[in-house]
N, C-alpha and C positions, 0 to 999 in steps of 0.2 A: 696474715697468719702463716706460721711455718707448717710444713707437713707434720712435724712432731706434735705441734699444738692441736692440729686437726685430729690426730690419733688420740691424744689425751682427752679431748672433749668428747669424741665419739665413744671411747671406752668408758669414760666416767658416766656418760649419759645412760649407757646400758645398765648401770647399777642403780640409776634413779628410776628407770621405767617401771620396775616392779612396785615401787612405792610412790608412783606419780600422783595418786589422789592425795596422799598425805603430804607430799612435797608441795602440791598446789595450795593446800590449806595452810601449810607453814608459810609459804610465800606471801599469800594475801594477808595473813595475820601480821607478819613482819612488816609488810608494806604499809598497812594501816596504822601500825604502831609508830613507824618512822614518820608518817605524814597522815594523820587522821583526815585531813581535808580531801585526800584522794578518794575516800570512800564514796563521795557523792558522784564520782564519775562512773560508778558501777551500779547500774539500775536493775540488772537481771539476777537470775539465780546464780549464786557464787559457785556452787558445785559445777554447774555447766560452764561458767567462766573459767574455772580451774581446768576443766577438760579441754577447753579451747586453747588455753595457755600451753598446756602440756603438748597438745597436737602441734601448735605453732613452733614450739621449741624443738620437737622431734623433727619436723620438716626442715627447720634451719640446720640442725645438727647433721641430718642426713645429707644435706647439700653443701656442707662446708668445703668439700674438695671440688665443688663446681658451683661456686657462689653466683656466677653470672646467670645461672639458670633460674635463680629465685629473686634476682634484683628487681624485676618489674613488680613482683608480688610484695616485696618488702617496701618498695616505694609506695605502693598503694596502701599497704598497712599503715605506713606513716601518715598518709593523707587522711585515712579514716580515723586514726587516733587523734589527729589534730581536730577533726570535726567533733570528736567526743569531749574535747577540752583539754587534752594532754598538751602540756607545755614543755619546752626544752629542759627546764630544771627538773622535771619529773623523771627524766631518763637516768639521772644519777641516783635518785632514790630507788628506782627499779633495780639498778645494778647492785646497789647495796643489799636490797632484799633478796635478790637472786643469789648472790654470792653467799650470803648468810644461810639461805635455804640449802644450797649445795653442800656447804660445810656441815650442816645438821644431818643431811641425808647420807653423805658419803663418809662422814667421820674421819678416821685416820687416812682414808684413801684420798681425801681432799688436801693433797700436798701443795706446796708452794707452786710447783710446776703446773699442776692441774688448775689451780686458781688463776695463774697467769694466762693459761690457755683460754679459760672461760672469759677472762677480762678481754683478751684479744678478740674472741668471737663476738662477745656482746658489743664491743666498741665498733666493730665492722657493721653489725646489724643495726645498732642504734643510730649510728651516723647515717646509714642509708635511709632509715625510717625518717630521720630528721630532715634529710634532703627532700624526701617525698612530702613532708609536712611544710616545707619551706622555712624551717627554723634553723637550718645548719649554717 
């Protein structure tokens, strides 16, 4: 990621934070629309799952300029997700749902540059998770 992409992700995330509960609901609705089979991977309260997702994204966004500090945690997250049944192909579906959600939440502020910055951030994090899962 370029320094400018880090700034774009961090700045745009600050616009999502106030609507994080709605964003989480939009994300999971879109994810299950894209692939209804994924719903069986989620056994708990979806509001709580949404809070966990938003916390994880916030942690990753805050560490984008010092990614090495979260690599061990991201690798572990990938291992845990593999244990939940997440497969390599699911990462693409998650990316699609995430970008759609950001587009809905940010509206006109979700410019092509912002989208490309999020793609770069997601690619780094997802590939690290897949390494942890042993699927990269």
